GUSE-688269 format. One line per 10 residues: number of its first residue (from 0); their letters; for each residue y, x, z of C-alpha. Coordinates in pm, 1 decimal. Layout:
N
NUM) A) Y X Z | ...
***
This chain:
206
0) XXXXXXXXXX) 3933.5 14857.4 13730.4 | 3921.0 15226.4 13646.2 | 3588.3 15277.9 13468.3 | 3594.4 15656.0 13510.5 | 3540.0 15620.9 13883.3 | 3300.7 15327.5 13864.5 | 3333.3 14997.8 14048.2 | 3447.2 15022.0 14410.4 | 3288.0 14767.7 14645.1 | 3360.0 14625.9 14989.0
10) XXXXXXXXXX) 3080.3 14447.8 15177.4 | 3162.0 14184.1 15440.0 | 2867.5 14044.6 15637.9 | 2815.9 14005.9 16011.6 | 2445.5 14094.6 15991.8 | 2417.1 14473.7 16004.5 | 2070.1 14477.5 15849.4 | 2173.0 14260.5 15555.0 | 2494.1 14453.4 15497.8 | 2316.4 14786.5 15517.4
20) XXXXXXXXXX) 2044.7 14669.5 15279.7 | 2297.6 14551.5 15024.2 | 2487.2 14877.8 15052.6 | 2171.3 15081.5 14998.0 | 2058.4 14878.2 14697.4 | 2395.7 14865.6 14524.4 | 2461.8 15235.1 14584.7 | 2154.1 15314.6 14374.5 | 2347.6 15193.3 14071.5 | 2532.4 15488.5 13911.3
30) XXXXXXXXXX) 2846.8 15287.6 13837.9 | 2876.9 15113.7 14178.2 | 3026.5 15269.2 14492.3 | 3041.2 15103.2 14835.4 | 3371.1 15221.8 14983.2 | 3393.2 14997.7 15291.7 | 3190.0 14763.8 15511.0 | 3308.5 14510.6 15771.5 | 3126.9 14267.4 15999.4 | 3402.2 14014.1 16070.6
40) XXXXXXXXXX) 3593.7 13778.6 15847.3 | 3926.6 13864.4 16006.7 | 3874.2 14232.7 15918.2 | 3830.6 14175.4 15545.8 | 4191.8 14167.3 15424.5 | 4295.1 14482.3 15612.4 | 3990.6 14667.9 15476.8 | 4069.5 14554.6 15122.3 | 4429.0 14669.7 15156.9 | 4318.7 15007.1 15295.4
50) XXXXXXXXXX) 4029.5 15088.9 15061.3 | 4139.1 14905.2 14744.1 | 3795.1 14794.7 14620.4 | 3755.7 14634.7 14278.7 | 3513.7 14370.8 14411.7 | 3454.7 14236.7 14763.7 | 3111.9 14087.4 14834.5 | 3174.7 13836.7 15111.9 | 2944.8 13629.1 15331.6 | 3065.1 13282.0 15432.1
60) XXXXXXXXXX) 2970.9 13245.7 15798.7 | 3124.9 13534.4 15992.9 | 3299.7 13563.0 16330.2 | 3676.9 13563.6 16339.9 | 3721.8 13387.2 16007.8 | 3491.3 13247.2 15744.0 | 3446.3 13416.2 15408.8 | 3615.6 13142.2 15210.9 | 3935.5 13177.8 15415.2 | 3913.3 13556.7 15378.6
70) XXXXXXXXXX) 3879.0 13514.8 15002.8 | 4190.6 13297.6 14989.2 | 4383.7 13565.3 15179.9 | 4271.1 13838.6 14941.2 | 4374.6 13636.5 14635.9 | 4709.4 13546.7 14793.5 | 4778.0 13912.9 14873.0 | 4755.1 14001.7 14501.5 | 4588.6 14337.1 14568.5 | 4378.7 14309.2 14252.5
80) XXXXXXXXXX) 4043.5 14273.0 14428.8 | 3800.1 14013.5 14293.8 | 3573.7 13824.7 14534.9 | 3203.1 13749.0 14501.6 | 3057.7 13517.9 14766.4 | 2705.8 13631.2 14864.7 | 2559.5 13383.7 15111.2 | 2240.6 13251.7 15265.5 | 2380.7 12899.9 15252.3 | 2383.3 12727.5 14915.2
90) XXXXXXXXXX) 2529.3 12410.5 15062.4 | 2696.6 12158.7 14832.9 | 3069.2 12192.4 14888.9 | 3068.2 12565.1 14965.0 | 3069.1 12652.0 14595.3 | 3359.5 12419.2 14522.1 | 3559.9 12543.3 14821.9 | 3495.4 12905.6 14729.0 | 3612.9 12856.9 14372.7 | 3920.0 12666.6 14490.4
100) XXXXXXXXXX) 3997.7 12964.2 14716.8 | 3989.7 13193.3 14413.3 | 3640.0 13345.2 14427.9 | 3512.0 13488.7 14099.2 | 3146.1 13431.1 14180.0 | 2895.9 13266.7 14413.1 | 2535.2 13381.5 14462.3 | 2263.9 13367.9 14729.2 | 2146.0 13672.5 14923.3 | 1792.3 13667.1 14784.4
110) XXXXXXXXXX) 1922.7 13733.8 14432.2 | 1729.5 14033.9 14289.5 | 1922.1 14360.1 14327.7 | 1938.9 14427.3 13953.8 | 2074.0 14077.7 13888.0 | 2328.5 14109.0 14171.3 | 2449.2 14442.3 14032.6 | 2498.4 14283.9 13692.0 | 2692.8 13996.7 13850.8 | 2916.1 14249.8 14026.0
120) XXXXXXXXXX) 2987.0 14416.7 13691.3 | 3072.2 14083.7 13530.9 | 3306.3 13990.0 13815.9 | 3475.3 14332.1 13795.0 | 3522.8 14275.1 13422.1 | 3707.8 13950.4 13489.0 | 3428.6 13697.8 13438.6 | 3311.8 13422.1 13670.2 | 2948.6 13411.9 13777.4 | 2770.5 13131.0 13959.6
130) XXXXXXXXXX) 2404.8 13095.1 14050.9 | 2287.7 12810.1 13818.8 | 2079.5 12641.2 14090.3 | 2376.7 12640.7 14328.9 | 2599.2 12491.7 14060.6 | 2349.4 12210.4 14006.4 | 2316.8 12147.5 14381.8 | 2693.3 12137.1 14418.8 | 2728.5 11878.4 14146.6 | 2449.9 11663.4 14290.6
140) XXXXXXXXXX) 2605.2 11684.7 14636.1 | 2904.4 11479.5 14534.1 | 3276.4 11537.4 14579.5 | 3412.0 11609.9 14925.5 | 3580.9 11283.5 15036.0 | 3756.6 11431.9 15338.8 | 4124.6 11513.8 15356.8 | 4231.9 11859.4 15473.4 | 4344.6 11718.9 15808.8 | 4012.9 11536.7 15857.2
150) XXXXXXXXXX) 3833.7 11864.4 15791.3 | 4059.4 12040.1 16044.4 | 3976.1 11780.3 16309.5 | 3601.1 11799.8 16245.3 | 3609.7 12181.9 16261.6 | 3794.4 12166.0 16593.5 | 3544.5 11912.2 16727.7 | 3234.6 12097.6 16606.6 | 3156.1 12238.4 16952.6 | 3183.3 11895.9 17117.6
160) XXXXXXXXXX) 3543.5 11939.1 17233.7 | 3712.9 11628.6 17368.4 | 3974.5 11437.2 17171.7 | 4239.5 11566.2 17413.3 | 4132.3 11928.0 17355.9 | 4126.2 11887.3 16978.0 | 4469.3 11722.2 16988.2 | 4615.4 12012.7 17187.2 | 4456.7 12271.1 16957.1 | 4590.0 12109.5 16639.7
170) XXXXXXXXXX) 4924.2 11997.6 16790.1 | 4848.3 11631.7 16719.4 | 4852.1 11323.0 16937.5 | 4515.3 11199.0 17070.8 | 4565.4 10877.7 16874.6 | 4608.3 11069.5 16547.9 | 4293.6 11270.0 16621.1 | 4099.6 10949.5 16685.6 | 4225.4 10805.2 16356.7 | 4114.8 11113.3 16162.6
180) XXXXXXXXXX) 3776.5 11115.8 16335.4 | 3729.7 10746.9 16260.2 | 3814.0 10803.9 15893.6 | 3573.9 11099.2 15873.5 | 3295.7 10896.4 16034.4 | 3346.2 10622.4 15778.8 | 3357.8 10859.0 15481.2 | 3041.3 11044.5 15585.5 | 2852.7 10729.2 15673.1 | 2782.6 10869.1 16018.6
190) XXXXXXXXXX) 2727.6 10677.3 16341.7 | 2957.8 10896.1 16549.5 | 3176.8 11205.6 16531.4 | 2892.1 11439.9 16619.1 | 2687.6 11313.2 16326.7 | 2994.7 11326.1 16100.3 | 3047.8 11691.6 16189.8 | 2681.3 11771.9 16121.8 | 2687.6 11596.2 15784.2 | 3011.0 11768.2 15681.8
200) XXXXXX) 2868.6 12108.8 15777.1 | 2538.7 12046.1 15599.2 | 2725.7 11959.7 15281.5 | 2959.3 12255.4 15306.7 | 3272.6 12047.4 15349.4 | 3377.5 12229.6 15668.5
***
């Protein structure tokens, strides 16, 4: 980060009102500059590469790609941009997944503007920041028991797609999909795959 020009920010959120509000509040800080805004997860990496922000503030649930996947892409690209997840959803599992993806921080959207600005500064300086309440909720939510393939199958089945459709989408056999769904149902304690998907989403595992 070049301190003489302040901290350059990118905002990624699919809600125009929320994104605009964040931009307005953060721009009031003399050392913070919003250099780019995007409304889709699959637009984040290109915007980071073009505008070279110091910190990207990223929502989780966006069209095209979720914010955790976008964060992983930014970190893998080694462009030097740090990622701060700013989300409405403090679900157990989201925090762990975000940190595993390489995020430097995780906060909720109703964080006071002054506190959020300070978190941005800490992230830009190389520190990690996590909302204490979210950290506690994540710990109490337990460890995600699902394998990566089980998560893939549940994500593909989230809209009620048939086993055959999920199998074609993931290039697996229907029998393999059924096995993964059965395992996920058992691990979540659900009665069926629809309930397993709901539980996994509520806990931030998918």
